[in-house]
Legacy VTK file of the C-alpha trace (Angstrom):
# vtk DataFile Version 3.0
C-alpha trace
ASCII
DATASET POLYDATA
POINTS 180 float
32.074 90.163 56.513
31.368 90.292 52.891
34.779 88.835 52.307
34.046 86.136 54.805
30.790 85.243 53.110
32.505 85.174 49.804
35.131 82.767 51.141
32.504 80.436 52.617
30.564 80.443 49.356
33.675 79.730 47.356
34.580 76.910 49.705
31.080 75.488 49.404
30.860 76.027 45.686
34.423 74.812 45.254
33.511 71.578 47.021
30.416 71.339 44.890
32.577 71.675 41.808
34.969 69.031 43.205
32.016 66.689 43.890
30.649 67.314 40.422
34.041 66.510 38.912
34.317 63.378 41.044
30.828 62.250 39.951
31.693 62.954 36.343
34.953 60.967 36.671
33.137 58.071 38.330
30.445 58.220 35.610
33.174 58.189 32.937
34.832 55.209 34.640
31.510 53.352 34.902
30.714 54.158 31.292
34.186 53.021 30.198
33.866 49.803 32.182
30.374 49.238 30.748
31.729 49.732 27.239
34.573 47.304 27.943
32.092 44.789 29.412
29.807 45.219 26.379
32.768 44.729 24.045
33.824 41.604 25.962
30.249 40.272 25.878
30.141 40.939 22.155
33.416 39.019 21.659
32.164 36.109 23.787
28.902 36.027 21.805
30.810 36.076 18.494
33.081 33.256 19.687
30.064 31.214 20.797
28.372 31.841 17.446
31.530 30.771 15.587
31.797 27.664 17.748
28.128 26.830 17.133
28.577 27.367 13.391
31.671 25.140 13.383
29.789 22.440 15.311
26.848 22.739 12.912
29.167 22.363 9.903
30.827 19.388 11.556
27.435 17.788 12.261
26.313 18.479 8.681
29.519 16.890 7.346
29.002 13.832 9.558
25.367 13.568 8.445
26.392 13.776 4.779
29.082 11.178 5.374
26.567 8.819 7.044
24.044 9.417 4.260
26.708 8.652 1.663
27.682 5.436 3.466
24.021 4.444 3.738
23.538 5.101 0.012
26.579 2.945 -0.796
25.253 0.128 1.393
21.835 0.422 -0.253
23.393 0.200 -3.722
25.428 -2.829 -2.607
22.290 -4.509 -1.215
20.431 -3.806 -4.480
23.301 -5.276 -6.489
23.391 -8.381 -4.293
19.611 -8.740 -4.576
19.806 -8.506 -8.386
22.563 -11.149 -8.433
20.547 -13.423 -6.136
17.480 -12.975 -8.336
19.472 -13.829 -11.462
20.904 -16.914 -9.724
17.404 -17.970 -8.645
16.072 -17.462 -12.187
18.893 -19.529 -13.629
18.351 -22.304 -11.065
14.605 -22.289 -11.767
15.230 -22.434 -15.503
17.571 -25.394 -15.070
15.062 -27.132 -12.797
12.260 -26.559 -15.319
14.414 -27.982 -18.103
15.238 -30.985 -15.931
11.580 -31.456 -15.034
10.575 -31.113 -18.691
13.046 -33.828 -19.619
11.748 -36.081 -16.834
8.171 -35.333 -17.894
8.933 -36.332 -21.476
10.619 -39.541 -20.311
7.709 -40.346 -18.000
5.156 -39.647 -20.753
7.022 -41.996 -23.112
7.210 -44.659 -20.411
3.504 -44.314 -19.596
2.588 -44.424 -23.278
4.638 -47.597 -23.667
2.947 -49.130 -20.607
-0.472 -48.054 -21.835
0.220 -49.557 -25.226
1.347 -52.757 -23.545
-1.678 -52.679 -21.214
-4.158 -52.956 -24.110
-4.141 -55.726 -26.604
-6.701 -54.330 -29.012
-9.604 -51.931 -29.667
-13.039 -53.329 -30.437
-16.046 -51.584 -31.996
-19.303 -52.812 -30.419
-21.698 -54.531 -32.853
-25.465 -55.038 -32.572
-26.411 -57.694 -29.984
-22.899 -57.625 -28.362
-22.514 -57.955 -24.568
-19.420 -57.576 -22.464
-19.409 -61.327 -21.789
-19.453 -62.009 -25.595
-16.515 -59.617 -26.053
-14.613 -61.174 -23.106
-15.154 -64.646 -24.579
-13.947 -63.448 -27.993
-10.637 -61.985 -26.648
-9.937 -64.102 -23.568
-11.790 -67.347 -24.286
-13.759 -66.938 -21.059
-17.023 -65.087 -20.362
-17.020 -65.072 -16.551
-17.563 -61.915 -14.434
-13.846 -61.434 -13.742
-13.146 -61.085 -17.484
-16.034 -58.920 -18.631
-15.694 -56.725 -15.474
-12.034 -56.144 -16.451
-13.185 -54.808 -19.843
-15.876 -52.666 -18.170
-13.453 -51.147 -15.593
-11.109 -50.018 -18.395
-13.981 -48.506 -20.410
-16.256 -46.840 -17.819
-15.663 -43.476 -19.488
-17.122 -44.882 -22.756
-19.830 -47.198 -21.379
-21.100 -45.141 -18.438
-22.491 -46.267 -15.081
-24.351 -49.429 -16.237
-22.160 -52.212 -17.614
-25.172 -53.898 -19.238
-25.837 -50.947 -21.575
-23.275 -50.988 -24.350
-24.212 -49.515 -27.713
-23.214 -50.390 -31.253
-20.440 -48.103 -32.514
-18.741 -47.634 -29.114
-14.997 -48.318 -29.326
-13.729 -50.289 -26.326
-10.103 -50.812 -25.283
-9.401 -54.452 -24.549
-6.881 -54.639 -21.679
-4.152 -57.245 -21.414
-4.921 -59.894 -18.805
-3.327 -59.347 -15.393
-1.248 -62.205 -14.012
-4.030 -63.425 -11.687
-6.405 -64.037 -14.663
-3.923 -65.681 -17.060
LINES 1 181
180 0 1 2 3 4 5 6 7 8 9 10 11 12 13 14 15 16 17 18 19 20 21 22 23 24 25 26 27 28 29 30 31 32 33 34 35 36 37 38 39 40 41 42 43 44 45 46 47 48 49 50 51 52 53 54 55 56 57 58 59 60 61 62 63 64 65 66 67 68 69 70 71 72 73 74 75 76 77 78 79 80 81 82 83 84 85 86 87 88 89 90 91 92 93 94 95 96 97 98 99 100 101 102 103 104 105 106 107 108 109 110 111 112 113 114 115 116 117 118 119 120 121 122 123 124 125 126 127 128 129 130 131 132 133 134 135 136 137 138 139 140 141 142 143 144 145 146 147 148 149 150 151 152 153 154 155 156 157 158 159 160 161 162 163 164 165 166 167 168 169 170 171 172 173 174 175 176 177 178 179
């Protein structure tokens, strides 16, 4: 019976050893597959990182390209603005010169008209009146004539035509057509 017991134990322990070997083989297979899966995951992650880096470089290149184009357009706009400003300055300068010439011509014309509009200057003497002065220059002492002298000399005489003072210099206007 001892031999029988020994045989049963060796069968049982033999199966236990077989089961242990099977578990160890399965564990090795699982470990190997896990390592392969980890390696594959690592490769996929590296590929994704490379792709992301490539996309980032591409985006950076595109951004730099757009920035460069924008800078070129800005420089072009600045150049055009400077040219437009120079053109405007030149046009303004020409217009000012033209206006200056017209101003000079107009001033000469007005001076000629003003000179033609007055026939003489008269310095007021003691006891003079506007009617005496009108009679002296126009040969008539009526209100139309002495009022004409007053209207052209308000700045010298002041607000009251009856108050002229010796020493005042009055401009004697030429007679308008309706008083000739």
